N, CA, C and O atoms as a Maestro MAE file, in Angstrom:
{
 s_m_m2io_version
 :::
 2.0.0
}

f_m_ct {
 s_m_title
 :::
 protein
 m_atom[336] {
  # First column is atom index #
  i_m_mmod_type
  r_m_x_coord
  r_m_y_coord
  r_m_z_coord
  i_m_residue_number
  s_m_chain_name
  s_m_pdb_residue_name
  s_m_pdb_atom_name
  i_m_atomic_number
  :::
  1 25 11.380 -5.932 -10.618 1 A "MET " " N  " 7
  2 3 10.322 -6.513 -9.840 1 A "MET " " CA " 6
  3 2 9.631 -7.815 -10.473 1 A "MET " " C  " 6
  4 15 9.135 -7.616 -11.582 1 A "MET " " O  " 8
  5 25 9.514 -9.131 -9.951 2 A "SER " " N  " 7
  6 3 8.834 -9.961 -10.400 2 A "SER " " CA " 6
  7 2 7.272 -9.861 -10.059 2 A "SER " " C  " 6
  8 15 6.935 -9.344 -8.994 2 A "SER " " O  " 8
  9 25 6.493 -10.262 -10.793 3 A "SER " " N  " 7
  10 3 5.113 -10.566 -11.080 3 A "SER " " CA " 6
  11 2 4.500 -10.902 -9.901 3 A "SER " " C  " 6
  12 15 3.363 -10.559 -9.578 3 A "SER " " O  " 8
  13 25 5.554 -11.838 -9.007 4 A "ASP " " N  " 7
  14 3 4.882 -12.295 -7.853 4 A "ASP " " CA " 6
  15 2 4.913 -11.271 -6.893 4 A "ASP " " C  " 6
  16 15 4.076 -11.423 -6.002 4 A "ASP " " O  " 8
  17 25 5.698 -10.168 -6.792 5 A "ASN " " N  " 7
  18 3 5.956 -9.348 -5.723 5 A "ASN " " CA " 6
  19 2 5.282 -7.930 -6.281 5 A "ASN " " C  " 6
  20 15 5.567 -6.868 -5.728 5 A "ASN " " O  " 8
  21 25 4.463 -7.979 -7.298 6 A "LYS " " N  " 7
  22 3 3.884 -6.754 -8.105 6 A "LYS " " CA " 6
  23 2 2.669 -6.397 -6.957 6 A "LYS " " C  " 6
  24 15 1.847 -7.256 -6.640 6 A "LYS " " O  " 8
  25 25 2.661 -5.387 -6.529 7 A "PRO " " N  " 7
  26 3 1.520 -4.632 -5.663 7 A "PRO " " CA " 6
  27 2 0.319 -4.926 -6.578 7 A "PRO " " C  " 6
  28 15 0.335 -4.949 -7.809 7 A "PRO " " O  " 8
  29 25 -0.679 -5.137 -5.799 8 A "THR " " N  " 7
  30 3 -2.142 -5.446 -6.552 8 A "THR " " CA " 6
  31 2 -2.925 -3.959 -6.667 8 A "THR " " C  " 6
  32 15 -2.363 -2.958 -6.224 8 A "THR " " O  " 8
  33 25 -3.723 -3.908 -7.040 9 A "PRO " " N  " 7
  34 3 -5.131 -2.563 -7.029 9 A "PRO " " CA " 6
  35 2 -5.516 -2.824 -5.716 9 A "PRO " " C  " 6
  36 15 -5.522 -1.866 -4.944 9 A "PRO " " O  " 8
  37 25 -5.850 -3.963 -5.288 10 A "GLU " " N  " 7
  38 3 -6.077 -3.984 -3.647 10 A "GLU " " CA " 6
  39 2 -5.305 -3.769 -2.581 10 A "GLU " " C  " 6
  40 15 -5.696 -3.495 -1.446 10 A "GLU " " O  " 8
  41 25 -4.033 -3.914 -3.008 11 A "ASP " " N  " 7
  42 3 -2.758 -3.359 -2.206 11 A "ASP " " CA " 6
  43 2 -2.523 -1.514 -1.796 11 A "ASP " " C  " 6
  44 15 -2.286 -0.905 -0.753 11 A "ASP " " O  " 8
  45 25 -2.724 -1.144 -3.126 12 A "TYR " " N  " 7
  46 3 -3.122 0.063 -2.895 12 A "TYR " " CA " 6
  47 2 -4.424 0.658 -2.102 12 A "TYR " " C  " 6
  48 15 -4.292 1.604 -1.325 12 A "TYR " " O  " 8
  49 25 -5.421 0.172 -2.296 13 A "ALA " " N  " 7
  50 3 -6.666 0.084 -1.595 13 A "ALA " " CA " 6
  51 2 -6.281 0.300 -0.034 13 A "ALA " " C  " 6
  52 15 -6.499 1.322 0.617 13 A "ALA " " O  " 8
  53 25 -5.657 -0.896 0.422 14 A "LEU " " N  " 7
  54 3 -5.441 -0.873 1.824 14 A "LEU " " CA " 6
  55 2 -4.479 -0.311 2.230 14 A "LEU " " C  " 6
  56 15 -4.356 -0.413 3.450 14 A "LEU " " O  " 8
  57 25 -3.397 0.496 1.524 15 A "ILE " " N  " 7
  58 3 -2.678 0.845 2.332 15 A "ILE " " CA " 6
  59 2 -3.328 2.424 2.110 15 A "ILE " " C  " 6
  60 15 -3.255 3.053 3.166 15 A "ILE " " O  " 8
  61 25 -3.805 3.033 1.247 16 A "PHE " " N  " 7
  62 3 -3.914 4.460 0.921 16 A "PHE " " CA " 6
  63 2 -5.421 5.067 1.128 16 A "PHE " " C  " 6
  64 15 -5.792 6.225 1.316 16 A "PHE " " O  " 8
  65 25 -6.183 3.778 1.015 17 A "GLU " " N  " 7
  66 3 -7.636 4.192 1.346 17 A "GLU " " CA " 6
  67 2 -8.237 3.491 2.823 17 A "GLU " " C  " 6
  68 15 -8.982 4.287 3.394 17 A "GLU " " O  " 8
  69 25 -8.100 2.384 3.444 18 A "SER " " N  " 7
  70 3 -8.509 1.852 4.354 18 A "SER " " CA " 6
  71 2 -7.525 2.196 5.454 18 A "SER " " C  " 6
  72 15 -8.100 2.259 6.540 18 A "SER " " O  " 8
  73 25 -6.127 2.455 5.522 19 A "ASN " " N  " 7
  74 3 -5.207 2.584 6.537 19 A "ASN " " CA " 6
  75 2 -5.391 4.243 6.890 19 A "ASN " " C  " 6
  76 15 -5.014 5.069 6.059 19 A "ASN " " O  " 8
  77 25 -5.840 4.557 7.843 20 A "LYS " " N  " 7
  78 3 -5.866 6.035 8.308 20 A "LYS " " CA " 6
  79 2 -4.344 6.889 7.910 20 A "LYS " " C  " 6
  80 15 -4.215 7.962 7.319 20 A "LYS " " O  " 8
  81 25 -3.427 6.093 8.399 21 A "ALA " " N  " 7
  82 3 -1.985 6.997 8.002 21 A "ALA " " CA " 6
  83 2 -1.641 7.180 6.561 21 A "ALA " " C  " 6
  84 15 -1.199 8.224 6.081 21 A "ALA " " O  " 8
  85 25 -1.965 5.686 5.689 22 A "GLY " " N  " 7
  86 3 -1.817 6.042 4.332 22 A "GLY " " CA " 6
  87 2 -2.906 7.116 3.653 22 A "GLY " " C  " 6
  88 15 -2.579 7.760 2.655 22 A "GLY " " O  " 8
  89 25 -4.042 7.241 4.183 23 A "ALA " " N  " 7
  90 3 -4.889 7.848 3.679 23 A "ALA " " CA " 6
  91 2 -4.380 9.318 4.114 23 A "ALA " " C  " 6
  92 15 -4.528 10.197 3.265 23 A "ALA " " O  " 8
  93 25 -3.808 9.672 5.328 24 A "ARG " " N  " 7
  94 3 -3.281 11.173 5.144 24 A "ARG " " CA " 6
  95 2 -1.872 11.301 4.379 24 A "ARG " " C  " 6
  96 15 -1.473 12.412 4.031 24 A "ARG " " O  " 8
  97 25 -1.161 10.187 4.137 25 A "ILE " " N  " 7
  98 3 -0.165 10.312 3.450 25 A "ILE " " CA " 6
  99 2 -0.501 10.914 1.940 25 A "ILE " " C  " 6
  100 15 -0.005 11.858 1.326 25 A "ILE " " O  " 8
  101 25 -1.627 9.906 1.574 26 A "LEU " " N  " 7
  102 3 -2.192 10.149 -0.018 26 A "LEU " " CA " 6
  103 2 -2.426 11.751 0.142 26 A "LEU " " C  " 6
  104 15 -1.874 12.608 -0.547 26 A "LEU " " O  " 8
  105 25 -3.328 11.974 1.159 27 A "ASP " " N  " 7
  106 3 -3.877 13.607 1.206 27 A "ASP " " CA " 6
  107 2 -2.484 14.326 1.172 27 A "ASP " " C  " 6
  108 15 -2.447 15.322 0.449 27 A "ASP " " O  " 8
  109 25 -1.604 14.067 1.679 28 A "GLU " " N  " 7
  110 3 -0.360 15.074 1.843 28 A "GLU " " CA " 6
  111 2 0.225 14.973 0.303 28 A "GLU " " C  " 6
  112 15 0.421 16.027 -0.301 28 A "GLU " " O  " 8
  113 25 0.433 14.034 -0.171 29 A "LEU " " N  " 7
  114 3 0.737 13.884 -1.582 29 A "LEU " " CA " 6
  115 2 0.069 14.765 -2.707 29 A "LEU " " C  " 6
  116 15 0.613 15.451 -3.573 29 A "LEU " " O  " 8
  117 25 -1.469 14.518 -2.405 30 A "VAL " " N  " 7
  118 3 -1.878 15.405 -3.421 30 A "VAL " " CA " 6
  119 2 -1.827 16.774 -3.295 30 A "VAL " " C  " 6
  120 15 -1.445 17.479 -4.229 30 A "VAL " " O  " 8
  121 25 -2.240 17.310 -2.027 31 A "VAL " " N  " 7
  122 3 -1.746 18.714 -1.745 31 A "VAL " " CA " 6
  123 2 -0.177 19.153 -1.850 31 A "VAL " " C  " 6
  124 15 -0.003 20.344 -2.108 31 A "VAL " " O  " 8
  125 25 0.691 18.551 -1.725 32 A "ARG " " N  " 7
  126 3 2.045 18.583 -2.135 32 A "ARG " " CA " 6
  127 2 2.156 18.740 -3.439 32 A "ARG " " C  " 6
  128 15 2.576 19.825 -3.842 32 A "ARG " " O  " 8
  129 25 1.801 17.682 -4.405 33 A "PHE " " N  " 7
  130 3 2.355 17.396 -5.911 33 A "PHE " " CA " 6
  131 2 1.105 17.577 -6.780 33 A "PHE " " C  " 6
  132 15 1.020 17.210 -7.951 33 A "PHE " " O  " 8
  133 25 0.254 18.117 -6.151 34 A "GLY " " N  " 7
  134 3 -1.315 17.892 -6.950 34 A "GLY " " CA " 6
  135 2 -1.572 19.567 -7.442 34 A "GLY " " C  " 6
  136 15 -2.412 19.910 -8.274 34 A "GLY " " O  " 8
  137 25 -0.724 20.400 -6.780 35 A "ALA " " N  " 7
  138 3 -1.094 21.948 -6.961 35 A "ALA " " CA " 6
  139 2 -0.769 22.507 -8.294 35 A "ALA " " C  " 6
  140 15 0.295 22.500 -8.913 35 A "ALA " " O  " 8
  141 25 -1.645 22.874 -8.519 36 A "ILE " " N  " 7
  142 3 -1.318 23.905 -10.315 36 A "ILE " " CA " 6
  143 2 -0.329 24.782 -10.095 36 A "ILE " " C  " 6
  144 15 -0.333 25.633 -9.206 36 A "ILE " " O  " 8
  145 25 0.516 24.598 -10.879 37 A "PRO " " N  " 7
  146 3 1.505 25.562 -11.088 37 A "PRO " " CA " 6
  147 2 1.384 26.852 -11.192 37 A "PRO " " C  " 6
  148 15 0.326 27.229 -11.697 37 A "PRO " " O  " 8
  149 25 2.392 27.930 -10.763 38 A "SER " " N  " 7
  150 3 2.133 29.331 -10.834 38 A "SER " " CA " 6
  151 2 2.023 29.378 -12.381 38 A "SER " " C  " 6
  152 15 2.543 28.632 -13.210 38 A "SER " " O  " 8
  153 25 0.953 30.788 -12.606 39 A "LYS " " N  " 7
  154 3 0.920 31.441 -13.991 39 A "LYS " " CA " 6
  155 2 2.248 31.859 -14.311 39 A "LYS " " C  " 6
  156 15 2.174 33.050 -14.613 39 A "LYS " " O  " 8
  157 25 3.434 31.453 -14.391 40 A "SER " " N  " 7
  158 3 4.306 31.970 -15.185 40 A "SER " " CA " 6
  159 2 4.152 32.133 -16.694 40 A "SER " " C  " 6
  160 15 3.242 31.790 -17.450 40 A "SER " " O  " 8
  161 25 5.433 32.824 -16.932 41 A "SER " " N  " 7
  162 3 4.943 33.107 -18.594 41 A "SER " " CA " 6
  163 2 6.559 32.508 -19.338 41 A "SER " " C  " 6
  164 15 7.605 32.306 -18.721 41 A "SER " " O  " 8
  165 25 6.339 32.352 -20.645 42 A "GLY " " N  " 7
  166 3 7.338 31.893 -21.528 42 A "GLY " " CA " 6
  167 2 7.881 30.447 -21.221 42 A "GLY " " C  " 6
  168 15 7.059 29.547 -21.047 42 A "GLY " " O  " 8
  169 25 9.015 30.228 -21.160 43 A "ILE " " N  " 7
  170 3 9.806 28.907 -21.348 43 A "ILE " " CA " 6
  171 2 9.417 28.203 -19.703 43 A "ILE " " C  " 6
  172 15 9.125 27.026 -19.490 43 A "ILE " " O  " 8
  173 25 9.517 29.288 -18.708 44 A "ASP " " N  " 7
  174 3 9.231 28.821 -17.454 44 A "ASP " " CA " 6
  175 2 7.955 28.073 -17.419 44 A "ASP " " C  " 6
  176 15 7.863 26.893 -17.079 44 A "ASP " " O  " 8
  177 25 6.780 28.983 -17.866 45 A "ARG " " N  " 7
  178 3 5.492 28.005 -17.870 45 A "ARG " " CA " 6
  179 2 5.430 26.877 -18.233 45 A "ARG " " C  " 6
  180 15 4.649 26.113 -17.664 45 A "ARG " " O  " 8
  181 25 6.435 26.330 -19.554 46 A "VAL " " N  " 7
  182 3 6.272 25.090 -20.158 46 A "VAL " " CA " 6
  183 2 7.057 24.427 -19.447 46 A "VAL " " C  " 6
  184 15 6.889 23.243 -19.740 46 A "VAL " " O  " 8
  185 25 8.108 24.575 -18.386 47 A "LEU " " N  " 7
  186 3 8.851 23.880 -17.557 47 A "LEU " " CA " 6
  187 2 7.814 23.432 -16.561 47 A "LEU " " C  " 6
  188 15 7.539 22.275 -16.241 47 A "LEU " " O  " 8
  189 25 7.312 24.512 -16.147 48 A "ASP " " N  " 7
  190 3 6.301 24.392 -14.807 48 A "ASP " " CA " 6
  191 2 5.548 22.923 -15.201 48 A "ASP " " C  " 6
  192 15 5.685 21.863 -14.591 48 A "ASP " " O  " 8
  193 25 4.801 23.146 -16.275 49 A "GLN " " N  " 7
  194 3 3.959 22.210 -16.846 49 A "GLN " " CA " 6
  195 2 4.268 21.043 -17.096 49 A "GLN " " C  " 6
  196 15 3.414 20.158 -17.129 49 A "GLN " " O  " 8
  197 25 5.296 20.863 -17.276 50 A "PHE " " N  " 7
  198 3 6.073 19.505 -17.382 50 A "PHE " " CA " 6
  199 2 6.134 19.035 -16.035 50 A "PHE " " C  " 6
  200 15 5.491 18.076 -15.610 50 A "PHE " " O  " 8
  201 25 6.938 19.749 -15.367 51 A "GLN " " N  " 7
  202 3 7.013 19.222 -14.035 51 A "GLN " " CA " 6
  203 2 5.635 18.963 -13.248 51 A "GLN " " C  " 6
  204 15 5.521 17.968 -12.533 51 A "GLN " " O  " 8
  205 25 4.766 19.740 -13.378 52 A "TYR " " N  " 7
  206 3 3.393 19.588 -12.700 52 A "TYR " " CA " 6
  207 2 3.053 18.161 -13.239 52 A "TYR " " C  " 6
  208 15 2.954 17.188 -12.491 52 A "TYR " " O  " 8
  209 25 2.874 18.103 -14.662 53 A "ALA " " N  " 7
  210 3 2.609 16.765 -15.242 53 A "ALA " " CA " 6
  211 2 3.369 15.302 -14.837 53 A "ALA " " C  " 6
  212 15 2.918 14.158 -14.905 53 A "ALA " " O  " 8
  213 25 4.423 15.685 -14.481 54 A "GLY " " N  " 7
  214 3 5.314 14.103 -14.050 54 A "GLY " " CA " 6
  215 2 4.962 14.149 -12.595 54 A "GLY " " C  " 6
  216 15 5.012 13.033 -12.079 54 A "GLY " " O  " 8
  217 25 4.539 15.352 -11.590 55 A "GLN " " N  " 7
  218 3 4.184 15.037 -10.287 55 A "GLN " " CA " 6
  219 2 2.926 14.457 -10.127 55 A "GLN " " C  " 6
  220 15 2.643 13.774 -9.142 55 A "GLN " " O  " 8
  221 25 2.054 14.723 -11.161 56 A "ARG " " N  " 7
  222 3 0.787 14.642 -11.291 56 A "ARG " " CA " 6
  223 2 0.423 13.288 -11.559 56 A "ARG " " C  " 6
  224 15 -0.579 12.751 -11.088 56 A "ARG " " O  " 8
  225 25 1.237 12.750 -12.310 57 A "ARG " " N  " 7
  226 3 1.068 11.424 -12.658 57 A "ARG " " CA " 6
  227 2 1.290 10.424 -11.801 57 A "ARG " " C  " 6
  228 15 0.762 9.322 -11.958 57 A "ARG " " O  " 8
  229 25 2.131 10.716 -10.761 58 A "VAL " " N  " 7
  230 3 2.288 9.809 -9.907 58 A "VAL " " CA " 6
  231 2 1.104 9.253 -9.081 58 A "VAL " " C  " 6
  232 15 0.811 8.089 -8.807 58 A "VAL " " O  " 8
  233 25 0.366 10.709 -8.687 59 A "ILE " " N  " 7
  234 3 -0.735 10.666 -7.607 59 A "ILE " " CA " 6
  235 2 -1.938 10.015 -8.816 59 A "ILE " " C  " 6
  236 15 -2.625 9.073 -8.424 59 A "ILE " " O  " 8
  237 25 -2.111 10.420 -9.936 60 A "GLU " " N  " 7
  238 3 -3.316 9.571 -10.717 60 A "GLU " " CA " 6
  239 2 -2.936 8.176 -10.670 60 A "GLU " " C  " 6
  240 15 -3.878 7.427 -10.412 60 A "GLU " " O  " 8
  241 25 -1.554 7.496 -10.891 61 A "PHE " " N  " 7
  242 3 -1.542 5.994 -10.802 61 A "PHE " " CA " 6
  243 2 -1.866 5.461 -9.677 61 A "PHE " " C  " 6
  244 15 -2.441 4.372 -9.655 61 A "PHE " " O  " 8
  245 25 -1.487 6.280 -8.309 62 A "ILE " " N  " 7
  246 3 -2.232 5.525 -7.230 62 A "ILE " " CA " 6
  247 2 -3.497 5.621 -6.912 62 A "ILE " " C  " 6
  248 15 -4.051 4.867 -6.112 62 A "ILE " " O  " 8
  249 25 -4.132 6.706 -7.611 63 A "VAL " " N  " 7
  250 3 -5.648 6.865 -7.503 63 A "VAL " " CA " 6
  251 2 -6.457 5.916 -8.595 63 A "VAL " " C  " 6
  252 15 -7.656 5.651 -8.507 63 A "VAL " " O  " 8
  253 25 -5.504 5.424 -9.716 64 A "SER " " N  " 7
  254 3 -6.178 4.320 -10.555 64 A "SER " " CA " 6
  255 2 -6.125 3.307 -10.052 64 A "SER " " C  " 6
  256 15 -7.141 2.615 -10.113 64 A "SER " " O  " 8
  257 25 -5.005 2.808 -9.383 65 A "ARG " " N  " 7
  258 3 -5.001 1.570 -8.547 65 A "ARG " " CA " 6
  259 2 -6.223 1.409 -7.635 65 A "ARG " " C  " 6
  260 15 -7.008 0.466 -7.731 65 A "ARG " " O  " 8
  261 25 -6.316 2.338 -6.802 66 A "ILE " " N  " 7
  262 3 -7.499 2.346 -5.837 66 A "ILE " " CA " 6
  263 2 -8.808 2.412 -6.519 66 A "ILE " " C  " 6
  264 15 -9.749 1.703 -6.164 66 A "ILE " " O  " 8
  265 25 -8.868 3.154 -7.376 67 A "ASN " " N  " 7
  266 3 -10.157 2.903 -8.031 67 A "ASN " " CA " 6
  267 2 -10.181 1.349 -8.888 67 A "ASN " " C  " 6
  268 15 -11.270 0.838 -9.151 67 A "ASN " " O  " 8
  269 25 -9.253 0.865 -9.170 68 A "GLN " " N  " 7
  270 3 -9.618 -0.307 -10.018 68 A "GLN " " CA " 6
  271 2 -10.176 -1.468 -8.693 68 A "GLN " " C  " 6
  272 15 -11.132 -2.238 -8.780 68 A "GLN " " O  " 8
  273 25 -9.384 -1.315 -7.680 69 A "ALA " " N  " 7
  274 3 -9.938 -2.316 -6.564 69 A "ALA " " CA " 6
  275 2 -11.108 -2.033 -6.156 69 A "ALA " " C  " 6
  276 15 -11.718 -2.829 -5.442 69 A "ALA " " O  " 8
  277 25 -11.702 -0.704 -6.580 70 A "ASN " " N  " 7
  278 3 -13.105 -0.434 -6.155 70 A "ASN " " CA " 6
  279 2 -14.178 -0.909 -7.341 70 A "ASN " " C  " 6
  280 15 -15.395 -0.833 -7.168 70 A "ASN " " O  " 8
  281 25 -13.716 -1.288 -8.271 71 A "GLY " " N  " 7
  282 3 -14.295 -1.798 -9.196 71 A "GLY " " CA " 6
  283 2 -14.638 -0.259 -10.172 71 A "GLY " " C  " 6
  284 15 -15.632 -0.328 -10.895 71 A "GLY " " O  " 8
  285 25 -14.035 0.746 -10.183 72 A "VAL " " N  " 7
  286 3 -14.170 1.889 -11.126 72 A "VAL " " CA " 6
  287 2 -13.257 1.879 -12.273 72 A "VAL " " C  " 6
  288 15 -12.055 2.133 -12.191 72 A "VAL " " O  " 8
  289 25 -13.976 1.528 -13.503 73 A "ASN " " N  " 7
  290 3 -13.135 1.876 -14.590 73 A "ASN " " CA " 6
  291 2 -12.707 3.360 -14.848 73 A "ASN " " C  " 6
  292 15 -13.456 4.308 -14.615 73 A "ASN " " O  " 8
  293 25 -11.447 3.482 -15.347 74 A "ASP " " N  " 7
  294 3 -10.876 4.803 -15.517 74 A "ASP " " CA " 6
  295 2 -11.660 5.433 -16.607 74 A "ASP " " C  " 6
  296 15 -11.818 6.637 -16.809 74 A "ASP " " O  " 8
  297 25 -12.106 4.466 -17.250 75 A "ASP " " N  " 7
  298 3 -12.884 5.120 -18.627 75 A "ASP " " CA " 6
  299 2 -14.371 6.329 -17.929 75 A "ASP " " C  " 6
  300 15 -14.903 7.323 -18.424 75 A "ASP " " O  " 8
  301 25 -14.533 5.774 -16.944 76 A "GLU " " N  " 7
  302 3 -16.143 6.312 -16.312 76 A "GLU " " CA " 6
  303 2 -15.743 7.658 -15.635 76 A "GLU " " C  " 6
  304 15 -16.584 8.503 -15.329 76 A "GLU " " O  " 8
  305 25 -14.186 7.826 -15.384 77 A "ILE " " N  " 7
  306 3 -14.108 9.013 -14.647 77 A "ILE " " CA " 6
  307 2 -13.836 10.492 -15.650 77 A "ILE " " C  " 6
  308 15 -13.287 10.619 -16.744 77 A "ILE " " O  " 8
  309 25 -14.418 11.389 -14.827 78 A "ILE " " N  " 7
  310 3 -14.253 12.712 -16.053 78 A "ILE " " CA " 6
  311 2 -13.310 13.497 -15.631 78 A "ILE " " C  " 6
  312 15 -13.075 13.846 -14.474 78 A "ILE " " O  " 8
  313 25 -12.656 13.825 -16.804 79 A "PRO " " N  " 7
  314 3 -11.202 14.386 -16.423 79 A "PRO " " CA " 6
  315 2 -11.835 15.952 -16.178 79 A "PRO " " C  " 6
  316 15 -12.925 16.466 -16.428 79 A "PRO " " O  " 8
  317 25 -10.712 16.380 -15.626 80 A "VAL " " N  " 7
  318 3 -10.511 17.997 -14.968 80 A "VAL " " CA " 6
  319 2 -9.635 18.553 -15.569 80 A "VAL " " C  " 6
  320 15 -8.467 18.166 -15.522 80 A "VAL " " O  " 8
  321 25 -10.046 19.606 -16.273 81 A "ASN " " N  " 7
  322 3 -9.048 20.741 -16.753 81 A "ASN " " CA " 6
  323 2 -8.508 21.291 -15.816 81 A "ASN " " C  " 6
  324 15 -9.263 21.887 -15.048 81 A "ASN " " O  " 8
  325 25 -7.077 21.307 -15.529 82 A "VAL " " N  " 7
  326 3 -6.358 22.011 -14.814 82 A "VAL " " CA " 6
  327 2 -5.803 23.669 -15.018 82 A "VAL " " C  " 6
  328 15 -5.081 24.369 -14.308 82 A "VAL " " O  " 8
  329 25 -6.451 23.912 -16.239 83 A "ASP " " N  " 7
  330 3 -6.399 25.645 -16.391 83 A "ASP " " CA " 6
  331 2 -7.473 26.149 -16.067 83 A "ASP " " C  " 6
  332 15 -7.446 27.363 -16.269 83 A "ASP " " O  " 8
  333 25 -8.608 25.726 -15.574 84 A "GLU " " N  " 7
  334 3 -9.872 26.691 -15.079 84 A "GLU " " CA " 6
  335 2 -9.136 27.171 -13.645 84 A "GLU " " C  " 6
  336 15 -9.717 27.940 -12.880 84 A "GLU " " O  " 8
  :::
 }
 m_bond[335] {
  # First column is bond index #
  i_m_from
  i_m_to
  i_m_order
  :::
  1 1 2 1
  2 2 3 1
  3 3 4 2
  4 3 5 1
  5 5 6 1
  6 6 7 1
  7 7 8 2
  8 7 9 1
  9 9 10 1
  10 10 11 1
  11 11 12 2
  12 11 13 1
  13 13 14 1
  14 14 15 1
  15 15 16 2
  16 15 17 1
  17 17 18 1
  18 18 19 1
  19 19 20 2
  20 19 21 1
  21 21 22 1
  22 22 23 1
  23 23 24 2
  24 23 25 1
  25 25 26 1
  26 26 27 1
  27 27 28 2
  28 27 29 1
  29 29 30 1
  30 30 31 1
  31 31 32 2
  32 31 33 1
  33 33 34 1
  34 34 35 1
  35 35 36 2
  36 35 37 1
  37 37 38 1
  38 38 39 1
  39 39 40 2
  40 39 41 1
  41 41 42 1
  42 42 43 1
  43 43 44 2
  44 43 45 1
  45 45 46 1
  46 46 47 1
  47 47 48 2
  48 47 49 1
  49 49 50 1
  50 50 51 1
  51 51 52 2
  52 51 53 1
  53 53 54 1
  54 54 55 1
  55 55 56 2
  56 55 57 1
  57 57 58 1
  58 58 59 1
  59 59 60 2
  60 59 61 1
  61 61 62 1
  62 62 63 1
  63 63 64 2
  64 63 65 1
  65 65 66 1
  66 66 67 1
  67 67 68 2
  68 67 69 1
  69 69 70 1
  70 70 71 1
  71 71 72 2
  72 71 73 1
  73 73 74 1
  74 74 75 1
  75 75 76 2
  76 75 77 1
  77 77 78 1
  78 78 79 1
  79 79 80 2
  80 79 81 1
  81 81 82 1
  82 82 83 1
  83 83 84 2
  84 83 85 1
  85 85 86 1
  86 86 87 1
  87 87 88 2
  88 87 89 1
  89 89 90 1
  90 90 91 1
  91 91 92 2
  92 91 93 1
  93 93 94 1
  94 94 95 1
  95 95 96 2
  96 95 97 1
  97 97 98 1
  98 98 99 1
  99 99 100 2
  100 99 101 1
  101 101 102 1
  102 102 103 1
  103 103 104 2
  104 103 105 1
  105 105 106 1
  106 106 107 1
  107 107 108 2
  108 107 109 1
  109 109 110 1
  110 110 111 1
  111 111 112 2
  112 111 113 1
  113 113 114 1
  114 114 115 1
  115 115 116 2
  116 115 117 1
  117 117 118 1
  118 118 119 1
  119 119 120 2
  120 119 121 1
  121 121 122 1
  122 122 123 1
  123 123 124 2
  124 123 125 1
  125 125 126 1
  126 126 127 1
  127 127 128 2
  128 127 129 1
  129 129 130 1
  130 130 131 1
  131 131 132 2
  132 131 133 1
  133 133 134 1
  134 134 135 1
  135 135 136 2
  136 135 137 1
  137 137 138 1
  138 138 139 1
  139 139 140 2
  140 139 141 1
  141 141 142 1
  142 142 143 1
  143 143 144 2
  144 143 145 1
  145 145 146 1
  146 146 147 1
  147 147 148 2
  148 147 149 1
  149 149 150 1
  150 150 151 1
  151 151 152 2
  152 151 153 1
  153 153 154 1
  154 154 155 1
  155 155 156 2
  156 155 157 1
  157 157 158 1
  158 158 159 1
  159 159 160 2
  160 159 161 1
  161 161 162 1
  162 162 163 1
  163 163 164 2
  164 163 165 1
  165 165 166 1
  166 166 167 1
  167 167 168 2
  168 167 169 1
  169 169 170 1
  170 170 171 1
  171 171 172 2
  172 171 173 1
  173 173 174 1
  174 174 175 1
  175 175 176 2
  176 175 177 1
  177 177 178 1
  178 178 179 1
  179 179 180 2
  180 179 181 1
  181 181 182 1
  182 182 183 1
  183 183 184 2
  184 183 185 1
  185 185 186 1
  186 186 187 1
  187 187 188 2
  188 187 189 1
  189 189 190 1
  190 190 191 1
  191 191 192 2
  192 191 193 1
  193 193 194 1
  194 194 195 1
  195 195 196 2
  196 195 197 1
  197 197 198 1
  198 198 199 1
  199 199 200 2
  200 199 201 1
  201 201 202 1
  202 202 203 1
  203 203 204 2
  204 203 205 1
  205 205 206 1
  206 206 207 1
  207 207 208 2
  208 207 209 1
  209 209 210 1
  210 210 211 1
  211 211 212 2
  212 211 213 1
  213 213 214 1
  214 214 215 1
  215 215 216 2
  216 215 217 1
  217 217 218 1
  218 218 219 1
  219 219 220 2
  220 219 221 1
  221 221 222 1
  222 222 223 1
  223 223 224 2
  224 223 225 1
  225 225 226 1
  226 226 227 1
  227 227 228 2
  228 227 229 1
  229 229 230 1
  230 230 231 1
  231 231 232 2
  232 231 233 1
  233 233 234 1
  234 234 235 1
  235 235 236 2
  236 235 237 1
  237 237 238 1
  238 238 239 1
  239 239 240 2
  240 239 241 1
  241 241 242 1
  242 242 243 1
  243 243 244 2
  244 243 245 1
  245 245 246 1
  246 246 247 1
  247 247 248 2
  248 247 249 1
  249 249 250 1
  250 250 251 1
  251 251 252 2
  252 251 253 1
  253 253 254 1
  254 254 255 1
  255 255 256 2
  256 255 257 1
  257 257 258 1
  258 258 259 1
  259 259 260 2
  260 259 261 1
  261 261 262 1
  262 262 263 1
  263 263 264 2
  264 263 265 1
  265 265 266 1
  266 266 267 1
  267 267 268 2
  268 267 269 1
  269 269 270 1
  270 270 271 1
  271 271 272 2
  272 271 273 1
  273 273 274 1
  274 274 275 1
  275 275 276 2
  276 275 277 1
  277 277 278 1
  278 278 279 1
  279 279 280 2
  280 279 281 1
  281 281 282 1
  282 282 283 1
  283 283 284 2
  284 283 285 1
  285 285 286 1
  286 286 287 1
  287 287 288 2
  288 287 289 1
  289 289 290 1
  290 290 291 1
  291 291 292 2
  292 291 293 1
  293 293 294 1
  294 294 295 1
  295 295 296 2
  296 295 297 1
  297 297 298 1
  298 298 299 1
  299 299 300 2
  300 299 301 1
  301 301 302 1
  302 302 303 1
  303 303 304 2
  304 303 305 1
  305 305 306 1
  306 306 307 1
  307 307 308 2
  308 307 309 1
  309 309 310 1
  310 310 311 1
  311 311 312 2
  312 311 313 1
  313 313 314 1
  314 314 315 1
  315 315 316 2
  316 315 317 1
  317 317 318 1
  318 318 319 1
  319 319 320 2
  320 319 321 1
  321 321 322 1
  322 322 323 1
  323 323 324 2
  324 323 325 1
  325 325 326 1
  326 326 327 1
  327 327 328 2
  328 327 329 1
  329 329 330 1
  330 330 331 1
  331 331 332 2
  332 331 333 1
  333 333 334 1
  334 334 335 1
  335 335 336 2
  :::
 }
}
């Protein structure tokens, strides 16, 4: 993708925050892919955590771009412990 066609943080905010359909889609993505994995044991727990981390990363990327558009620095965001 050339830098001319690269979406800006404002594009993400426009689609996922300002647009009602986009906001609903983001909500669904968070529910579907942001859920904490089950408390399996052994290697299954490790694999579940890796899958969760990969899915969660996409959501965090989108939210990070929306935050950038709104002038929020990612360093100002307090991380949440997923094991709580």
